[in-house]
VOPAGU-2260 file (C-alpha; in pm, 1 decimal, decimal comma):
REM VOPAGU-2260
SITE   aa  ch    i         X         Y         Z
SITE  MET   A    0   13556,1   12394,3    9160,2
SITE  GLN   A    1   13431,8   12104,4    8934,0
SITE  PRO   A    2   13553,2   12081,1    8575,2
SITE  PRO   A    3   13269,6   12175,0    8335,3
SITE  GLN   A    4   13237,8   11827,8    8183,4
SITE  PHE   A    5   13098,8   11707,0    8523,8
SITE  ASP   A    6   12787,7   11932,0    8462,6
SITE  LYS   A    7   12707,4   11738,5    8146,1
SITE  PHE   A    8   12681,9   11411,4    8347,0
SITE  LYS   A    9   12522,3   11542,5    8651,0
SITE  LYS   A   10   12198,7   11591,4    8459,5
SITE  TYR   A   11   12174,7   11227,4    8403,9
SITE  PHE   A   12   12214,1   11118,9    8759,6
SITE  ASN   A   13   12000,9   11364,8    8920,0
SITE  ARG   A   14   11681,1   11261,1    8766,7
SITE  LYS   A   15   11481,4   11114,2    9054,2
SITE  LYS   A   16   11179,4   10898,3    8975,8
SITE  PRO   A   17   10890,0   10942,4    9189,9
SITE  SER   A   18   10874,6   10657,6    9453,9
SITE  ILE   A   19   10606,2   10382,7    9401,5
SITE  GLN   A   20   10286,7   10493,5    9577,5
SITE  GLU   A   21   10054,3   10214,8    9463,0
SITE  ILE   A   22   10054,6    9867,3    9319,5
SITE  VAL   A   23    9794,7    9807,8    9055,9
SITE  ARG   A   24    9691,1    9470,1    8934,4
SITE  GLU   A   25    9569,1    9451,1    8565,4
SITE  PRO   A   26    9404,7    9134,1    8439,8
SITE  THR   A   27    9446,6    9079,7    8062,0
SITE  ALA   A   28    9375,2    8805,7    7814,1
SITE  GLY   A   29    9476,5    8723,5    7459,3
SITE  GLY   A   30    9555,2    8443,6    7216,4
SITE  VAL   A   31    9800,6    8268,3    7002,2
SITE  VAL   A   32    9594,5    8291,8    6683,5
SITE  PHE   A   33    9681,7    8044,4    6416,7
SITE  ARG   A   34    9563,1    7931,8    6063,8
SITE  ARG   A   35    9664,8    7680,8    5803,0
SITE  ASP   A   36    9828,6    7804,9    5478,7
SITE  ALA   A   37    9766,7    7653,2    5131,5
SITE  ASN   A   38   10027,0    7371,7    5205,2
SITE  ASN   A   39    9863,3    7297,7    5546,1
SITE  GLY   A   40   10144,6    7476,3    5733,1
SITE  VAL   A   41   10084,5    7661,4    6056,1
SITE  GLU   A   42   10086,6    8033,2    6047,0
SITE  ILE   A   43   10067,9    8259,1    6357,8
SITE  LEU   A   44    9927,3    8610,7    6371,3
SITE  LEU   A   45   10145,5    8869,0    6541,2
SITE  ILE   A   46   10096,8    9237,8    6595,5
SITE  GLN   A   47   10387,8    9490,1    6606,8
SITE  ASP   A   48   10333,0    9743,8    6877,9
SITE  SER   A   49   10426,9   10115,6    6871,0
SITE  LYS   A   50   10769,2   10028,5    7013,5
SITE  ASP   A   51   10832,7    9789,5    6722,1
SITE  ARG   A   52   10790,3    9474,7    6937,2
SITE  TRP   A   53   10612,3    9173,9    6782,5
SITE  THR   A   54   10353,5    9015,7    7016,7
SITE  ILE   A   55   10017,7    8848,7    7017,1
SITE  PRO   A   56    9676,8    9021,2    7032,4
SITE  LYS   A   57    9571,7    9086,9    7398,2
SITE  GLY   A   58    9397,9    9336,7    7623,0
SITE  HIS   A   59    9230,4    9429,1    7947,3
SITE  ILE   A   60    8948,0    9221,5    8080,6
SITE  GLU   A   61    8646,5    9442,5    8115,2
SITE  GLU   A   62    8404,2    9412,6    8403,6
SITE  GLY   A   63    8158,4    9129,5    8364,9
SITE  GLU   A   64    8372,0    8957,6    8103,9
SITE  THR   A   65    8542,2    8630,0    8113,1
SITE  ALA   A   66    8905,9    8598,2    8009,7
SITE  GLN   A   67    8794,7    8388,2    7707,2
SITE  GLU   A   68    8553,2    8666,1    7600,5
SITE  THR   A   69    8813,3    8920,7    7633,4
SITE  ALA   A   70    9062,2    8721,1    7415,8
SITE  LYS   A   71    8797,0    8680,9    7141,1
SITE  ARG   A   72    8697,8    9057,3    7173,5
SITE  GLU   A   73    9063,5    9179,0    7162,5
SITE  ILE   A   74    9140,9    8952,4    6856,1
SITE  GLY   A   75    8846,7    9106,4    6689,6
SITE  GLU   A   76    8941,5    9465,0    6781,1
SITE  GLU   A   77    9319,4    9435,1    6727,4
SITE  ALA   A   78    9321,1    9224,3    6413,0
SITE  GLY   A   79    8977,7    9259,0    6266,1
SITE  LEU   A   80    8934,7    8869,2    6304,5
SITE  HIS   A   81    8578,0    8819,4    6436,3
SITE  GLN   A   82    8541,1    8453,8    6332,1
SITE  THR   A   83    8757,9    8269,0    6579,0
SITE  GLU   A   84    8731,4    7952,2    6776,2
SITE  ILE   A   85    8896,5    7918,2    7122,1
SITE  LEU   A   86    9048,6    7573,6    7134,7
SITE  GLY   A   87    9181,2    7586,8    7497,3
SITE  TRP   A   88    9382,6    7762,1    7752,2
SITE  LEU   A   89    9761,6    7767,9    7711,9
SITE  GLY   A   90    9869,5    7928,2    8040,8
SITE  LYS   A   91    9929,7    8273,9    8194,3
SITE  ILE   A   92   10217,9    8507,9    8182,1
SITE  HIS   A   93   10313,9    8785,8    8427,3
SITE  PHE   A   94   10448,1    9120,8    8338,8
SITE  ARG   A   95   10572,7    9408,9    8583,8
SITE  TYR   A   96   10624,5    9752,9    8473,1
SITE  ARG   A   97   10634,6   10099,7    8615,0
SITE  ARG   A   98   10373,9   10373,9    8537,7
SITE  VAL   A   99   10502,8   10686,9    8691,5
SITE  ASP   A  100   10435,0   10628,6    9068,3
SITE  LYS   A  101   10252,0   10296,6    9021,1
SITE  LEU   A  102   10393,3    9939,8    8997,4
SITE  VAL   A  103   10169,2    9756,6    8750,7
SITE  LEU   A  104   10135,2    9379,9    8787,0
SITE  MET   A  105    9982,9    9240,3    8467,0
SITE  THR   A  106    9857,7    8887,8    8442,9
SITE  THR   A  107    9765,9    8767,6    8097,4
SITE  GLN   A  108    9565,3    8454,6    8026,1
SITE  ILE   A  109    9665,0    8309,8    7692,5
SITE  TYR   A  110    9444,8    8093,9    7477,5
SITE  LEU   A  111    9495,0    7887,7    7168,0
SITE  VAL   A  112    9276,2    8039,8    6900,3
SITE  LYS   A  113    9187,6    7913,2    6552,6
SITE  ALA   A  114    9115,3    8187,3    6290,0
SITE  LEU   A  115    8813,8    8108,0    6064,1
SITE  GLY   A  116    8655,4    8271,9    5777,6
SITE  ASP   A  117    8854,6    8519,6    5563,7
SITE  THR   A  118    9180,7    8508,0    5751,7
SITE  ASP   A  119    9358,5    8739,4    5496,1
SITE  ALA   A  120    9125,1    9023,1    5595,5
SITE  ILE   A  121    9331,1    9133,6    5896,0
SITE  GLN   A  122    9337,4    9497,9    5995,1
SITE  LYS   A  123    9562,8    9668,4    6235,9
SITE  GLU   A  124    9451,0    9932,6    6480,4
SITE  GLU   A  125    9593,6   10276,8    6454,5
SITE  TRP   A  126    9839,0   10246,4    6737,1
SITE  MET   A  127   10012,4    9935,2    6587,5
SITE  ASN   A  128   10293,4    9954,9    6347,6
SITE  ASP   A  129   10214,3    9627,9    6163,5
SITE  ILE   A  130   10012,9    9308,0    6169,1
SITE  LYS   A  131   10113,5    8988,5    5992,9
SITE  TRP   A  132   10075,5    8620,4    5955,0
SITE  PHE   A  133   10407,2    8444,5    5991,8
SITE  LYS   A  134   10505,9    8077,5    5936,8
SITE  PHE   A  135   10543,8    7921,0    6283,5
SITE  ASN   A  136   10928,4    7929,7    6308,3
SITE  ASP   A  137   10944,2    8289,1    6171,7
SITE  ALA   A  138   10687,0    8396,0    6435,2
SITE  LEU   A  139   10883,6    8226,0    6709,7
SITE  ASP   A  140   11191,9    8432,5    6595,2
SITE  LYS   A  141   10996,0    8757,5    6588,5
SITE  ILE   A  142   10832,3    8729,0    6918,9
SITE  GLU   A  143   10994,6    8966,0    7175,8
SITE  TYR   A  144   10872,9    8792,7    7498,7
SITE  GLU   A  145   11027,0    8472,1    7604,7
SITE  ASP   A  146   10710,5    8367,0    7806,0
SITE  ILE   A  147   10491,2    8410,9    7504,3
SITE  GLY   A  148   10742,8    8219,6    7296,5
SITE  LYS   A  149   10710,7    7918,2    7536,6
SITE  LEU   A  150   10325,9    7923,7    7513,2
SITE  MET   A  151   10359,1    7937,5    7122,1
SITE  LEU   A  152   10567,3    7616,6    7146,6
SITE  MET   A  153   10295,1    7460,0    7368,9
SITE  ALA   A  154   10037,2    7577,0    7110,4
SITE  MET   A  155   10226,3    7408,4    6826,5
SITE  LYS   A  156   10256,2    7091,5    7015,4
SITE  ARG   A  157    9877,4    7086,8    7071,5
SITE  ILE   A  158    9813,9    7173,9    6705,8
SITE  ARG   A  159   10029,6    6875,5    6594,9
SITE  GLN   A  160    9912,9    6619,2    6848,7
SITE  GLU   A  161    9542,2    6701,3    6810,7
SITE  LYS   A  162    9569,8    6770,4    6425,7
SITE  LEU   A  163    9391,2    7096,7    6469,9
């Protein structure tokens, strides 16, 4: 007979995940959104998701939409910034995650986006925990995804070189 403490542990090891039945591709797009502060320093807009991770505004590409159109739409929806200018493509990143019995392969096209107009009038969507402008180095510290961090560094290089 097994000692009773084994029963406590068995419940953790007997959870079987359903096997993956399908691979789903999800194309998404988003942007490294920036503005200049009063001292001409660069600030980056980040959103905090429901799991408290800081990231950039992004979302699914809808049918008939280009990746650039998606990036602009998502920045409008997720941040309330409707006056933006896409200054160029920074690259793409790949995520993989499991959704019950599906393996989701997400590809995100990332653009460099300048916020225009009243950039203080940002509004978070209900599902977000927060939305905030960060000084560039602080944004780099906050970002949870290494791939996005690398694209933010590329964005900063372009902002400096092209005096954007």
